N, C-alpha and C positions, 0 to 999 in steps of 0.2 A: 130532233138530235138525238143522236144514239146516247147510251149511257156510257159515260167514260172514264169513273173511277171503279177501282178494282179494290180489294182486300189480298194482301199479300201474307203467308203464311211460310216460313221457313224453320224446318225442323233440322234440326243436328244431332251427333253425339260426340260427346268428349272422351278422351280415353285416355288412361295412364297406366302403362305398361300392357299387361293381360286385363286390364278392368276397363270396360265398355258400359258403364253403368249410367251415365248421365246424359240421358233423352232430354235435350232441349227444344224448346218452340218460341220462336219469336213473331209478333204479328204486327203489320203495319199495312200504311195505305199506299195508293198508286194510280197512276192515270194512265189510260192509253193515248198513244202520240201517234200512232199508224198501226197498221196491220201487223200484229204479233210483236209489239215494243209497246213496253210498259216504261214510263219512268217512278222512281221510287228513290228512297235516301239507300245510301250504303250500309246505313247501320239496320236496314229491313233484311238485304240479302246476304250479309256478312256479320251478321250480331256478334261471333265469336272474337270479332277485332277491338269489340267496343267496352265500355266498361262494366257492362252487367256481366261478363266473364272475366274481369281482371282478375278476380278472388281464385275462381279456377284454376285460371292459365298458371297466376304464381304458385298455386300447389302441386304444378308439373300437369294438368291435363293439357292434352292436345287434342285438335281436331280429327275426328277419322273424315279423311278425305272422301270417303265412299259413302259416306252416310247422307251427306245433305240431299235435302229435298225441298223442292219451290211447289207451293199451291196456289191459286190465283181464283178468286173469285168474283164476278161481276157486281156491281153495288144492284143491292135488292135481291140477290140470291140466297136461298138459305144454305148458311153454311152447316148446321147440325141438324141431325133428323130426328126423328120425334121422340128416340131413346136418349140424346142426346151425345148424341158419338158424333 
């Protein structure tokens, strides 16, 4: 049986006018359902739409569309290197 669990990380930036200083990271889990397909929750891949960002959005911050990056690691993989990076 192959490992099917993955850690999903979503990095994104919120901007307000010319400000682009709120770089945020969301973590969650998912599982492989087919080659190249992972099932996870919507709050993991679009965290800016949920409660944790509600205060920022109320203050006028908006998602920088070009800033969204997703990363996946299979179960058991080392996410941090020896320097904690």
